[in-house]
N, C-alpha and C positions, 0 to 999 in steps of 0.2 A: 361818697360812698368811700368806705379803707379798705385798704389792702390789709388781706387777712395775714395773724401773723403765722411763720414759720419756724419749727425748731433748728435752728444751727444742727443738732446734731444729727448725724446719717449713721444708718448700722448697714454694713459690708459683710455679708455672705460668702464666704468662699468656697468651694470643697473642690479637694482636689485626690486625683486617684493617683499613684507613683506605683511604678513597679520596681523592684529592688532587686537590683543584678548581681550586686554586690556586699551582705548584709555586713561583712567584716571590712568593710570601708568605711561603713556608716557606722559603726559600732567604734572604730578607731577613732574614728573624727569627732563623733559624740566626747571617748575619754578627754583627747585632745583638749577639745572644748572647756571639758570639766576642770582639768590640769591647769588651763590657763587662768582661773577665775579666783584670785588670790583671795578672796572675802568669803568667800563661801566656808563654814566652819566644817569641822573634821566629819562629823556625823551625818551632818548633808551632804558633803562629797559625796561620804562613803555609799549612802542610799541611792545619791544620783547615776553612779559608776555600776553598784549592783543593777539598778535597773535598766539601764542602757545596756548591759553587758548581757541579760537576761533575755532581751526582747527588743528587736529593731525597729518594731514600732514606736518604742520609748526614744529609744537614740536618736529618732527622726524627728519625734516631737521636741528632743531638746535640741536640736539643729536648727529649725525651723522656726524664727520668731516673726511674728505678726508686723511688729514695727520696721524692721527689715521692708517688709513690701508696701509701706506707707514712706518710710522716713524721706525720701526724696520727693515727695508731692509736696508743692508748694500750697499754702494756705491753710491747711490742716494740723491739728495737734491731736495725735494718739488720746482718747482719756481713757480705754479700759480695754482687754484686749483678752480672748482665751481660747485657748486651743487645745486638742487632742487628737491621738490618734490610735488606730487598733488595724489588725490584720482582718482583711476580708477577702471573701470567696468574689471574683470578679469574671463579670463575662461580657465582654465591648458589644457583645449580638444581643445582649438581653435588653428587652424594651423597661427595664428595669432601671437599665442605667443610662436613659435617654436625659440628656443634661439640658436639653432645648427643652423640656416637657413645661407648662405653663405649669407653676406651683400656684397659682392663685396671687399673687405679690403683683404689685403693680410696676414695680423698680424694672429697672432695663439692666439688659446684659448677663 
């Protein structure tokens, strides 16, 4: 009998709902991060500054980096990441927001 081969790659899905108490602080932090990136071309920098200034969700997406979530986990190498943010209507009492709901996936957590 042979052991079935398994992939070394794992897709980790994370969904967060954040409440922004101070949109100005989020925007200022994103603008600071943009200013600290010396290797960003001026046109790209201006576009990023405009996006984070106009939309707190964009500022938050600029600040949250999936690499930061896994960089200290031993034995892994992040191969690919994508993320986005959007403003949503959130009602924690709504059954639509049941994070423990079984989504048909056989993964844990």
